[in-house]
MDAnalysis code that builds the backbone (N, CA, C; Angstrom):
import MDAnalysis as mda
import numpy as np

u = mda.Universe.empty(345, n_residues=115, atom_resindex=np.repeat(np.arange(115), 3), trajectory=True)
u.add_TopologyAttr("name", ["N", "CA", "C"] * 115)
u.add_TopologyAttr("resid", np.arange(1, 116))
u.add_TopologyAttr("resname", ["MET", "ASN", "GLN", "ILE", "THR", "ILE", "TYR", "GLY", "ILE", "PRO", "ASN", "CYS", "ASP", "SER", "VAL", "LYS", "LYS", "THR", "LEU", "ASP", "PHE", "PHE", "LYS", "LYS", "ARG", "LYS", "VAL", "GLU", "ILE", "THR", "PHE", "HIS", "ASN", "TYR", "LYS", "LYS", "GLU", "GLY", "ILE", "GLN", "LYS", "ALA", "THR", "LEU", "LEU", "GLN", "TRP", "CYS", "LYS", "GLN", "VAL", "GLY", "TRP", "GLU", "LEU", "LEU", "LEU", "ASN", "LYS", "LYS", "GLY", "THR", "THR", "TRP", "LYS", "LYS", "ILE", "ALA", "PRO", "ASP", "TYR", "GLU", "GLY", "ILE", "GLU", "LEU", "ASN", "GLN", "GLN", "LYS", "ALA", "ILE", "GLU", "ILE", "MET", "LEU", "GLU", "ASN", "THR", "SER", "THR", "ILE", "LYS", "ARG", "PRO", "VAL", "VAL", "VAL", "PHE", "ALA", "GLY", "LYS", "ILE", "ILE", "VAL", "GLY", "TYR", "ASP", "GLU", "VAL", "VAL", "LEU", "GLN", "SER", "LEU"])
u.atoms.positions = np.array([
    [49.765, -33.216, -2.475],
    [49.235, -32.555, -1.295],
    [50.193, -32.740, -0.122],
    [50.340, -31.734, 0.676],
    [51.195, -31.805, 1.852],
    [50.555, -32.671, 2.922],
    [51.399, -33.381, 3.654],
    [50.943, -34.226, 4.750],
    [50.560, -33.377, 5.958],
    [49.471, -33.750, 6.611],
    [49.044, -33.105, 7.838],
    [49.429, -34.012, 8.994],
    [50.131, -33.446, 9.966],
    [50.488, -34.194, 11.165],
    [49.845, -33.511, 12.356],
    [49.192, -34.313, 13.181],
    [48.563, -33.812, 14.394],
    [49.348, -34.363, 15.576],
    [49.826, -33.446, 16.419],
    [50.568, -33.801, 17.623],
    [49.651, -33.655, 18.824],
    [49.682, -34.647, 19.705],
    [48.866, -34.563, 20.904],
    [48.841, -35.868, 21.660],
    [47.815, -36.027, 22.480],
    [47.592, -37.279, 23.189],
    [46.161, -37.716, 22.872],
    [45.948, -39.025, 22.703],
    [44.661, -39.491, 22.193],
    [43.456, -39.225, 23.094],
    [43.647, -39.071, 24.396],
    [42.491, -38.881, 25.280],
    [42.142, -37.416, 25.514],
    [42.785, -36.502, 24.819],
    [42.507, -35.064, 24.945],
    [41.291, -34.706, 24.079],
    [40.323, -34.007, 24.656],
    [39.103, -33.649, 23.926],
    [39.382, -32.799, 22.689],
    [40.292, -31.845, 22.797],
    [40.619, -30.996, 21.641],
    [41.274, -31.803, 20.526],
    [42.096, -32.764, 20.904],
    [42.727, -33.634, 19.908],
    [41.656, -34.502, 19.251],
    [40.746, -35.045, 20.045],
    [39.663, -35.867, 19.496],
    [38.830, -35.067, 18.496],
    [38.503, -33.813, 18.832],
    [37.724, -32.971, 17.920],
    [38.482, -32.747, 16.614],
    [39.789, -32.535, 16.726],
    [40.601, -32.297, 15.534],
    [40.670, -33.545, 14.665],
    [40.881, -34.689, 15.289],
    [40.920, -35.954, 14.534],
    [39.575, -36.203, 13.847],
    [38.479, -35.965, 14.559],
    [37.145, -36.138, 13.975],
    [36.917, -35.178, 12.812],
    [37.406, -33.933, 12.957],
    [37.269, -32.933, 11.901],
    [37.850, -33.466, 10.592],
    [39.062, -34.019, 10.647],
    [39.705, -34.515, 9.434],
    [39.092, -35.828, 8.962],
    [38.687, -36.669, 9.901],
    [38.065, -37.952, 9.535],
    [36.766, -37.719, 8.767],
    [35.937, -36.786, 9.219],
    [34.673, -36.483, 8.547],
    [34.898, -35.982, 7.130],
    [36.024, -35.340, 6.904],
    [36.344, -34.803, 5.579],
    [37.203, -35.761, 4.762],
    [37.418, -36.959, 5.318],
    [38.203, -38.002, 4.658],
    [39.603, -37.518, 4.265],
    [40.197, -36.729, 5.172],
    [41.551, -36.214, 4.957],
    [42.506, -37.118, 5.729],
    [43.498, -37.612, 5.033],
    [44.482, -38.489, 5.663],
    [45.456, -37.658, 6.499],
    [45.684, -38.111, 7.706],
    [46.591, -37.408, 8.619],
    [47.555, -38.417, 9.241],
    [48.607, -37.894, 9.830],
    [49.508, -38.679, 10.658],
    [49.338, -38.173, 12.073],
    [49.220, -39.095, 13.021],
    [49.061, -38.707, 14.413],
    [50.345, -39.014, 15.171],
    [50.860, -38.014, 15.879],
    [52.064, -38.159, 16.705],
    [51.637, -38.079, 18.167],
    [51.760, -39.203, 18.859],
    [51.349, -39.307, 20.262],
    [52.524, -38.936, 21.163],
    [52.405, -37.797, 21.849],
    [53.473, -37.354, 22.749],
    [53.811, -38.405, 23.802],
    [52.807, -39.062, 24.319],
    [53.020, -40.019, 25.419],
    [53.890, -41.194, 24.972],
    [53.685, -41.658, 23.748],
    [54.442, -42.808, 23.245],
    [55.718, -42.406, 22.511],
    [55.656, -41.295, 21.779],
    [56.758, -40.925, 20.895],
    [57.594, -39.761, 21.401],
    [57.111, -39.061, 22.428],
    [57.842, -37.899, 22.918],
    [57.840, -36.776, 21.903],
    [58.763, -35.851, 22.081],
    [58.906, -34.720, 21.159],
    [60.377, -34.329, 21.133],
    [60.846, -33.906, 20.004],
    [62.241, -33.508, 19.847],
    [62.413, -32.031, 20.203],
    [63.554, -31.717, 20.797],
    [63.864, -30.333, 21.138],
    [63.866, -29.456, 19.886],
    [64.406, -29.976, 18.794],
    [64.462, -29.207, 17.544],
    [63.054, -28.853, 17.050],
    [62.120, -29.756, 17.253],
    [60.734, -29.492, 16.852],
    [60.152, -28.364, 17.687],
    [60.356, -28.423, 18.997],
    [59.852, -27.361, 19.868],
    [60.491, -26.017, 19.536],
    [61.778, -26.018, 19.240],
    [62.454, -24.773, 18.850],
    [61.833, -24.185, 17.589],
    [61.568, -25.033, 16.619],
    [60.965, -24.582, 15.366],
    [59.567, -24.007, 15.626],
    [58.784, -24.691, 16.443],
    [57.443, -24.199, 16.756],
    [57.502, -22.864, 17.488],
    [58.449, -22.746, 18.422],
    [58.593, -21.496, 19.177],
    [58.912, -20.333, 18.250],
    [59.710, -20.581, 17.213],
    [60.023, -19.530, 16.250],
    [58.769, -19.060, 15.529],
    [57.851, -19.985, 15.290],
    [56.636, -19.642, 14.535],
    [55.556, -18.999, 15.394],
    [55.337, -19.547, 16.599],
    [54.189, -19.064, 17.386],
    [54.556, -18.580, 18.783],
    [55.792, -18.780, 19.203],
    [56.212, -18.353, 20.531],
    [55.956, -19.405, 21.600],
    [56.846, -19.458, 22.561],
    [56.722, -20.462, 23.618],
    [55.521, -20.197, 24.512],
    [55.125, -18.940, 24.604],
    [54.004, -18.574, 25.471],
    [52.702, -19.243, 25.025],
    [52.530, -19.418, 23.721],
    [51.347, -20.101, 23.203],
    [51.468, -21.614, 23.377],
    [52.663, -22.136, 23.210],
    [52.854, -23.585, 23.281],
    [52.763, -24.148, 24.693],
    [53.237, -23.406, 25.670],
    [53.244, -23.894, 27.049],
    [51.850, -23.714, 27.648],
    [51.184, -24.825, 27.892],
    [49.820, -24.799, 28.420],
    [49.857, -24.673, 29.940],
    [49.610, -23.468, 30.416],
    [49.640, -23.212, 31.852],
    [48.251, -23.311, 32.481],
    [47.279, -23.818, 31.719],
    [45.924, -23.961, 32.242],
    [45.581, -25.418, 32.569],
    [46.398, -26.347, 32.133],
    [46.097, -27.758, 32.312],
    [46.473, -28.296, 33.676],
    [46.021, -29.500, 33.946],
    [46.277, -30.127, 35.249],
    [47.758, -30.445, 35.460],
    [48.457, -30.783, 34.396],
    [49.890, -31.078, 34.551],
    [50.630, -29.840, 35.028],
    [50.346, -28.689, 34.419],
    [51.009, -27.455, 34.844],
    [50.672, -27.146, 36.300],
    [49.426, -27.309, 36.659],
    [49.015, -27.007, 38.032],
    [49.768, -27.873, 39.046],
    [50.075, -29.116, 38.649],
    [50.835, -30.002, 39.539],
    [52.290, -29.571, 39.668],
    [52.877, -29.131, 38.558],
    [54.318, -28.829, 38.577],
    [54.627, -27.355, 38.816],
    [53.641, -26.489, 38.729],
    [53.866, -25.040, 38.872],
    [54.624, -24.672, 40.141],
    [54.346, -25.299, 41.296],
    [55.102, -24.937, 42.496],
    [56.619, -25.125, 42.340],
    [57.026, -26.060, 41.486],
    [58.456, -26.288, 41.244],
    [59.114, -25.110, 40.539],
    [58.307, -24.260, 39.906],
    [58.845, -23.164, 39.107],
    [58.530, -21.790, 39.691],
    [58.003, -21.769, 40.910],
    [57.746, -20.481, 41.561],
    [59.060, -19.741, 41.760],
    [59.059, -18.466, 41.415],
    [60.251, -17.647, 41.575],
    [61.254, -17.783, 40.442],
    [60.987, -18.680, 39.507],
    [61.876, -18.860, 38.352],
    [61.265, -18.127, 37.164],
    [62.058, -17.277, 36.540],
    [61.569, -16.550, 35.372],
    [61.500, -17.504, 34.182],
    [60.320, -17.624, 33.628],
    [60.167, -18.484, 32.457],
    [60.630, -17.740, 31.213],
    [61.347, -18.462, 30.386],
    [61.766, -17.962, 29.091],
    [61.676, -19.136, 28.113],
    [62.038, -18.923, 26.881],
    [61.904, -19.983, 25.885],
    [62.700, -21.224, 26.268],
    [63.935, -21.050, 26.691],
    [64.776, -22.188, 27.038],
    [64.149, -23.009, 28.166],
    [63.693, -22.344, 29.215],
    [63.089, -23.029, 30.350],
    [61.775, -23.692, 29.942],
    [60.977, -22.994, 29.141],
    [59.702, -23.549, 28.680],
    [59.929, -24.821, 27.860],
    [60.939, -24.816, 27.008],
    [61.242, -26.006, 26.213],
    [61.678, -27.153, 27.120],
    [62.494, -26.869, 28.115],
    [62.893, -27.912, 29.072],
    [61.664, -28.519, 29.741],
    [60.753, -27.671, 30.171],
    [59.526, -28.136, 30.831],
    [58.707, -29.006, 29.875],
    [58.536, -28.549, 28.635],
    [57.738, -29.297, 27.664],
    [58.384, -30.628, 27.289],
    [59.721, -30.670, 27.267],
    [60.408, -31.933, 26.984],
    [60.206, -32.934, 28.117],
    [60.243, -32.457, 29.348],
    [60.087, -33.329, 30.512],
    [58.635, -33.692, 30.774],
    [57.722, -32.799, 30.428],
    [56.290, -32.978, 30.696],
    [55.518, -32.658, 29.423],
    [55.438, -33.624, 28.510],
    [54.818, -33.349, 27.207],
    [53.351, -32.940, 27.333],
    [52.716, -33.249, 28.450],
    [51.326, -32.828, 28.650],
    [51.195, -31.322, 28.851],
    [52.323, -30.629, 29.008],
    [52.266, -29.175, 29.130],
    [52.295, -28.476, 27.770],
    [52.384, -29.245, 26.704],
    [52.327, -28.656, 25.363],
    [50.853, -28.513, 25.000],
    [50.450, -27.303, 24.643],
    [49.051, -27.077, 24.281],
    [48.696, -27.994, 23.118],
    [47.474, -28.505, 23.161],
    [47.059, -29.482, 22.160],
    [45.779, -29.039, 21.468],
    [45.650, -29.533, 20.247],
    [46.649, -30.206, 19.432],
    [47.575, -29.194, 18.753],
    [48.642, -29.712, 18.205],
    [49.477, -28.922, 17.300],
    [49.318, -29.577, 15.936],
    [48.821, -28.819, 14.981],
    [48.602, -29.323, 13.624],
    [49.686, -28.724, 12.738],
    [50.432, -29.604, 12.067],
    [51.515, -29.165, 11.186],
    [51.121, -29.481, 9.747],
    [51.168, -28.445, 8.918],
    [50.805, -28.586, 7.516],
    [51.619, -27.600, 6.696],
    [52.320, -28.096, 5.713],
    [53.102, -27.254, 4.794],
    [54.067, -26.334, 5.540],
    [54.686, -26.862, 6.599],
    [55.680, -26.089, 7.342],
    [55.106, -25.078, 8.312],
    [53.796, -24.983, 8.387],
    [53.145, -24.053, 9.314],
    [52.455, -24.848, 10.405],
    [52.196, -24.170, 11.538],
    [51.521, -24.869, 12.615],
    [50.299, -24.096, 13.099],
    [49.347, -24.877, 13.566],
    [48.147, -24.353, 14.213],
    [48.143, -24.958, 15.606],
    [47.990, -24.122, 16.625],
    [47.998, -24.602, 18.007],
    [46.593, -24.467, 18.577],
    [46.060, -25.578, 19.057],
    [44.712, -25.587, 19.602],
    [43.688, -25.901, 18.532],
    [42.484, -26.217, 18.983],
    [41.406, -26.546, 18.048],
    [40.698, -25.268, 17.624],
    [40.710, -25.007, 16.329],
    [40.003, -23.850, 15.756],
    [39.458, -24.289, 14.402],
    [38.164, -24.635, 14.382],
    [37.563, -25.192, 13.174],
    [37.671, -24.257, 11.970],
    [37.514, -22.958, 12.202],
    [37.599, -21.992, 11.103],
    [38.991, -22.036, 10.458],
    [40.006, -22.066, 11.284],
    [41.384, -22.123, 10.770],
    [41.642, -23.463, 10.080],
    [41.163, -24.541, 10.666],
    [41.357, -25.870, 10.067],
    [40.698, -25.955, 8.697],
    [39.565, -25.322, 8.525],
    [38.871, -25.352, 7.241],
    [39.678, -24.657, 6.151],
    [40.602, -23.809, 6.525],
    [41.408, -23.089, 5.539],
    [42.553, -23.932, 4.992],
    [42.783, -25.106, 5.581],
    [43.889, -25.962, 5.098],
    [43.547, -26.591, 3.769],
])
């Protein structure tokens, strides 16, 4: 069976729901904590190829709201979005579930059940 890795931060409600989803089903997962472990640029590039930077960059969270004034007037593109996510891992939408080379962004129980 392929390993499931969940990327996020432990105090995020969506991450907690995802962890509980797998725990209830007794599915073994690996948890990658952005706050402690960071994220690699190569990983973000790979994710962007699969789902696009627009989905990965969480512009609804409190971290984005704090830093958004720094980016007023700057056109966001993949390169800039990756720079932002590397510097502010809390701007990466959570959770990111990686399974068999594919990723799921955000909590979606229906999609998770298909794994």
